[in-house]
N, C-alpha and C positions, 0 to 999 in steps of 0.2 A: 637529347642535345647533340648537336653536331660537333665535330672537332676538325680543326686545321692546324697543320704544323708545316712551316716552311723553314729551310735551312740554305743560307748562302755562306760559303766557306772558301778561304783561299787554298785549303788543302782538301783533297778528296776524303769523303766519308762513306761509310757503309749504309746502303739504302736499307738493308735488313735490320742492322744492329744499331743504327742510330735514328734514321727517319722513321721507320715503321715502329720501332719499340717506343719512340717518342710518342707517336699517334696512340698506341696501346695505353700509354699512361694517362691519356686524356679520356679513355674509354669510361663511360658511365654505366651502360647496359648494352644490350644487343643492339646491333645496327642493321639498317636496310642495305647498305653498300658501302663500299670504301675503295679507294685507290691512290695512285700517285702518278706523277709525271716528273721527269728530269729535264734539265736544260739541253740533253742530247736528244731529247724527243722519245725516251723510253717511257711507254704509258703501260700501267698494269691496273685493272679495276675488276672488282669481284662484287657480286651480290651476297649480302650476308655479313657476318661478323669479321673482325679484324684477323684473328688467328690464321685462317686459310690463306690469307694474302701474305702474311708474314712468311708462312711455310713455302710459298710458291716462289720466293725469291732466293736466288743463289747468294751465298755469303760474299762471293767475289765482286758482286756488282757494286760499283762505286760511282759517285758523282761529286761535283762541287756545288750544284744548285738543284734543289727539288722541292716540291710541295706535295703534301699528302692530305687527304680528307677522309672523314667518315660521315655518313649521312644517316640521320636518325628518320625513321618512318613517319611519313606525312600521310594525310588522307589521299593524296594523288597517287594513281598507279605508277609502278616503276617505268612502264613502257613510255610514259609521257616524258620522262627525262632522258631517254636513250640508254638506260642502265642494263638493258638486256642483250646488248649486242654491239 
């Protein structure tokens, strides 16, 4: 099962402690890839489960608008979706 969380706020929120921990709460089991993008154009994506993505984000990173996703493995190879680079 894939997961998507988006947040639009009048106040800045923590990417790590709000957006990605919200995505983690949707976690069902292991994932093929995950990532997020902010309205400022900050993009971060990883192959694998959510925890390494969370650990890679500095706690000081904030935004007012962002969306995050986790992708459950499908039969198609990851290369087909541009997830390797």
